[in-house]
C-alpha positions as CSV (number, residue, x, y, z in Angstrom):
1,X,-17.9,-13.5,7.3
2,X,-19.3,-15.6,4.4
3,X,-18.0,-17.7,1.5
4,X,-19.7,-18.8,-1.6
5,X,-18.9,-19.8,-5.2
6,X,-20.7,-18.5,-8.2
7,X,-19.8,-19.0,-11.9
8,X,-16.3,-20.1,-11.1
9,X,-15.7,-17.1,-8.8
10,X,-15.2,-17.1,-5.0
11,X,-17.2,-14.4,-3.3
12,X,-16.1,-13.4,0.2
13,X,-18.2,-11.1,2.4
14,X,-16.5,-9.7,5.4
15,X,-16.4,-6.7,7.8
16,X,-14.1,-3.8,7.1
17,X,-12.1,-4.9,10.2
18,X,-11.6,-8.4,8.8
19,X,-10.7,-6.9,5.5
20,X,-8.0,-4.7,7.1
21,X,-6.6,-7.7,8.9
22,X,-6.5,-9.6,5.6
23,X,-4.6,-6.8,3.9
24,X,-2.1,-6.6,6.8
25,X,-1.6,-10.4,6.6
26,X,-0.9,-10.1,2.8
27,X,1.6,-7.4,3.6
28,X,3.5,-9.7,6.0
29,X,3.5,-12.5,3.4
30,X,4.6,-10.2,0.7
31,X,7.5,-9.0,2.9
32,X,8.5,-12.6,3.5
33,X,8.3,-13.4,-0.2
34,X,10.6,-10.4,-0.9
35,X,13.3,-12.1,1.2
36,X,12.7,-15.6,-0.1
37,X,15.4,-15.9,-2.7
38,X,14.3,-19.4,-3.7
39,X,11.2,-17.8,-5.4
40,X,12.3,-14.5,-7.0
41,X,8.8,-14.0,-8.4
42,X,7.1,-14.4,-5.0
43,X,7.0,-10.8,-4.1
44,X,5.6,-9.5,-7.5
45,X,2.9,-12.2,-7.4
46,X,1.7,-11.1,-4.0
47,X,1.7,-7.4,-5.0
48,X,-0.3,-8.3,-8.2
49,X,-2.7,-10.3,-6.0
50,X,-3.2,-7.3,-3.7
51,X,-3.7,-5.0,-6.6
52,X,-6.3,-7.3,-8.2
53,X,-8.1,-7.7,-4.8
54,X,-8.4,-4.0,-4.6
55,X,-9.2,-3.2,-8.3
56,X,-12.6,-1.6,-7.4
57,X,-11.4,-0.1,-4.1
58,X,-11.4,3.8,-4.5
59,X,-9.3,4.1,-1.3
60,X,-6.5,1.9,-2.5
61,X,-3.3,3.0,-4.3
62,X,-1.9,0.2,-6.5
63,X,1.6,-0.9,-5.9
64,X,4.1,-0.7,-8.8
65,X,7.1,-2.9,-8.6
66,X,9.9,-2.1,-11.0
67,X,11.9,-5.0,-12.6
68,X,15.1,-5.7,-10.7
69,X,18.2,-4.4,-12.4
70,X,20.9,-7.0,-13.2
């Protein structure tokens, strides 16, 4: 795995297995954020991050989170 910065961007290079583990870890954190009522925007922020992380991934289906009804 490698890390570098270029033009204000962080560039991570990792194996597919490490990437899978990263996505699973994000899923766990998103699940925790969904139950953390002290930060109601936590879950949507994690979902947005996962969607941005996978923008160029043809094997990824973006998550859509509807606004919570009052």
